[in-house]
N, C-alpha and C positions, 0 to 999 in steps of 0.2 A: 799080414797085409797091412800096409800103412794106413793110419787113420787120417782123414783129411781135416785140416783146421779151418777150412773155408766156411763162412756163415751159411746157415741153411736158408737160402733166399726164398725157396718155395714155401717153407713153413712160415716165414715172416709175412709173406704176402697173404697167406691164408688167414693168419691172425688178424691182420689189418682189415681184411674183408669182413671177418666175423665181428670185429669191433664196430665197423661202419654199419653192419646189418642190424646191430642192436637198436631198439627204439630209443630215440633221444627224448629227454623230458621236454614237453611243450610249454612255452610261456603262456600264461593264462590271459586270453584276450578279454575275459570278463573284467578282470581287475583294471586293465588298460581302459576299458570303456567307462568303468565307474570313476576312474581318476579324471578322465576328460570331461565326463558329465558334471562332476563336482566343480571343476574349474569353470565350465561354462555357466553353471547355475550361480556360482559365486559372483561372476561378472554381471549376470542379469540382475541379481538382487542388489548389487552395489549400484548398478545403473538406475534402477527404480528408486533406490534410497536417495541418490543425488539428484535425480531428475523428477522428484515427486510432484513439484509444481506443474510441470508440463503434463504429467500423467493425470493429475487432478483436473487441469483445464480441459484436456481432451475428453475425459469422461463426462464432465459437465456440459461441454458444448455438443458432444455427439449423442449422449443418451439423456441429457436434460435431467440429471439427478446428481446427488452428491457422490463423489468418489469414495469407494470403500477405504481408501488409504487415509482419509481424514480421521478415521478412528484412531490412527497411530499418533496423531498430533499431541496426545496427552503424554507421550514419552519423550524424555529429554534427548535420548539417542536418536530418535527419529527427527526431532527438530534440528539436531546437528547436521543431518543430511541436507535439510532444506537450506541451512546457512552455507554449507559447502557448495551446494549447487548454485545458489545466488551469487556467491563469490566468483565461481568459475565463469558464470554467464557474464558477470560484470567485467571480468578480466578479458574475456573474449571480445566483448563490445569495445573495450578500450583499445585492445590490440587492432581491431578492424579500423577504428577511428584513426589510430596512429598511422597505420599503413596507408589509409586513404589520404591523410594529410601529407605524408611524405611523397606519395605519387602526385598529388596536386602540385606541390612545390616543384617537383621535378619537371612536370609538364609546363608550369608557368615559366620556369627558368629557361627551358628549351624554346618555348614559343617567343620569349623575349628577344631572342637572337634573330628573329625573322621580322621583316617589314610587311605588314598586311595592307591591302587596299582599303580605302575608306568603307567600301561596301562590306568587305569581309569583317572589318572591325565592328561595324554595326550589327552584323549577324552574330558575332561572338557576344556582344553586349546583350542582345535579345535572348540568345541561348542561355547565358548565365542567369538572366532574370527569370526565365521559365524554370530553370533548375532550382532556383531559390524558392519559387512558388511551390514547386513539387515537394521539395523537402519540408517546407512549412506545413503543407497539407498532410504529408506523411506523419510528421511529428504530432499534429493535431489529432489525427486518427488514432495513433498509437496511445496518446494521452487519454483519449476518450475510452478506448478499450480497457486501458489500465484502471481508469476510474470506475467503469461498470463492473469489472471483476472485483475491485476493492470493496464494493458494497453489494456483493452478491448474497442472496439469502435463500437458504433451503427451507423446507417445510417445518423443520424443528428449530430453526434459528430464531432469535429474538432481537428486538431493537430496544435500546435503553436511552431514555430521554432524561437529561439533567439540565436544570436551568432555573431561572427566576420567573417573575410574572410574565415576561415576554414569552417564555417557553410554555407557560400555563395556557396561553392563548393559541399557540401554534401546534403543540404536540397532539391535542385531541383530534385535529383534522388528519394528521398523518396516521395516528393510531386507527382511526375509522377506515381510512383508505387501505391500510395493510390487513386489517381484520376482515373487512367485508369482501375484498377482492382476492385475497390470497391466504386467509386464515393464519396470518403471521401474528404471533403473540408479541406483546410489548411490555416494557416496564417504564412507568412515568413517575419520577420522584421530584419533579419540578416544584419549587416552593418560592412564593413571593418574598421580596425584600432580601434575597440571599445573593451572595457573591463569593469572591475569593479573599476579600480584605478582612473579614471578621469571622474566622473559624470558631470563635467562642460562641457565636450566635448559631451558626450552622456550618459545619465542617465538610465542605464539598469534596476535597481530596480524600478524606477518610470514608465518606459515604460512598463515593465511587469505587474506592479500593475494596471496601467490604462487599459491595454489590457484585463486582466482578469476581471476587473470590467465591461467592456463594452461588453464582449462577453461570454454569459453563455453557449455557445455550446462547448467551449474549454474543452476537457477532458484530453488531454495529452500535456505536454510541453517538447520539446527536446532542451537542452541548450548546446552550445559549446562555452564556455568563459574561458579565462585563458592565452592563448598564448601572449596576449598584455599587461599582467599585471605585469611584473617584473620591476616596477618603484616605487619610493617613493609616498606616499599618503599624500595629504593635510590634516593637522590635523583638524578634525571637531570642536575641542575645541579652535582652534586658536594656534598661535605660530609656532614653527619649524615643518617642514614636518616630517611625520613618515617614517623612513628609511626602505627600503625594507628588509625583513627577520627579522626585529627587533620584539620583543614580542608585542610591541604596534601596529606595522604594521599588524602583523598576527591577533591580536584581532579585529582590524577594518575590515580587509578583510573577516574574518570568519563571522562577523556581517552582512556584505553585502550579503554573500551567504545565511546566515540564514534567512535574511529578505525576499529574493526571495522565498525560500522554504516554509516559513511560509505563505506568500501570496498564494502560490499554494495550500497549505493544507486548507486554509480558503475557497477556491473555489472548493475543492475536485478534484483538478487537479493532476494527477500523473506526476512525473518528471523523465526523463532520462537526465543525465548530462554526456556529452562526455568529457573526460579529454584530456589535450594537449599531443601530441606525443613528442618523443625525437627530438632534433635539431642537425644539423650538427656542428655548432660552439660550442666549449666546454663551454664557459661561459653561453651562452643561454641555453644549454642543462642542465647545473647544476641548473640554475634558474627554468627551467621547472620541473626538478626532485623535487625540493622543493615545487613548486606550486601544482604539482600532489598530493603530500602527503597531503597538506592542504585541497585542494578541495575534494579529495576522502574521507577524514576523516569527513569533515563537512557535505557532502552530505549523507553519511551513517548514521551519527548521527540523521538525520531527516527522516530516513527510505525511502529516495529517492533512485533511482537506478543509480549506477555509471558504466560507460563504459570506460574501459582503452583502449584508442586508440593505445597505444604502442604495445600491444599484437596482435592487428588486422593487423597492417601494417608491422610486422616482426621485430620490435625492441625487444631487449632482454637485461635485466639487465641494463637498462638506457643507452644502447649503440645504437647510431643512425645507421639506415640501410636504404639504398635507395631501397632495394628489399625485397620482400616477397618470400621465397623459399617454393614451393609446389611440392614435389616430385623432378622431374628433371627440373622443370620449375622455372625461376626467373621472377617475375612480378614486374615491377617498380612501387613503391608506392608513391614516393616523387618527387616533381618538382625540377628544376635545382637550386632554391635558397636554398635548404636544409631546408626549413620551411614548405611550403604548400604541399598539396597532389597532385599527378598526377591524371588524370581522372580515372585510374584504382583504385588508392587509395581512391578517393572520392566514387566510386561505391562500393568498398569493405566495407567502413565504413557505407554507406547507407544500404547495405544489412543486416548488423548486426542489425541496428536500426529496419529495416522492420521485422526481425524475431521475435521481441518482441511484435508486435501488434497481438491482437486476434480480428478478425473481426466478429461481431455478425450479422447473417443474419436477 
């Protein structure tokens, strides 16, 4: 009987069914879950790392206590996240401003092609005026909130006072206010007859640097220096002294202010710098006017906060005054020497400083 060479179709189909019936290896859903979880967790941690300022502000404003993330500020890698977040926020703000400006120019160019009635033009002028007022108020509110957060103090934070005899009169009032009302500790190293021009007598930049290095609890530094500084400065490079008010003198003086503020920034310490008041003697007053301009400009360059004491004690337009006029009252602000503050003057300056603190419960 001839043998058929045709393939065994039935047998092949049976083998296929058997293969299909075998249990296939199942992919592990557990490992898929772990992979997705790690990815999500990584993004969450990175978000907190970059947006730490927002998280800290939320905790402080919602729960009235320090954020636990502040503990990580001691690590350089954590500070890097803050810097990245700040850069991204600034870039976002700049982008929004740029888009708004482009849109505004587009609308202005579009509207320029139309002729408006006098009434509608008047309406547009008033609308623009109201918008400018709104923007100014918004900017003022934003600046105030930023200022309050800049000088926020927790229960373990400390305030450092550095200055001359002017500060010796002002600091104790602020210290008493912080201690009695909030149990906030302070460090007061103010010393009479000191300034930034004679470090051989008392070296404020070094003293401030050493104090910040040795006390991590300091969060705010209040400085009152300048009244003792209208003198020539010894040339750090050798040779003749740098003459007061010369370009070389100003460069060196600014460098000393800058060094103090940079040290504060390295330690994340916010700075209030109280400027010198006007003086009774004309020559000294002229010197203080110059120093005030230099100090205020350098302080603001470093995003620190400058307090103009002249406006607080009643001086106007660089003109000395013994009294502050409030309604029908005249309050004596200055002592008999025409230089220092009276007790009322000291308390008035202190109250202005106190108003800038935001105490966190």
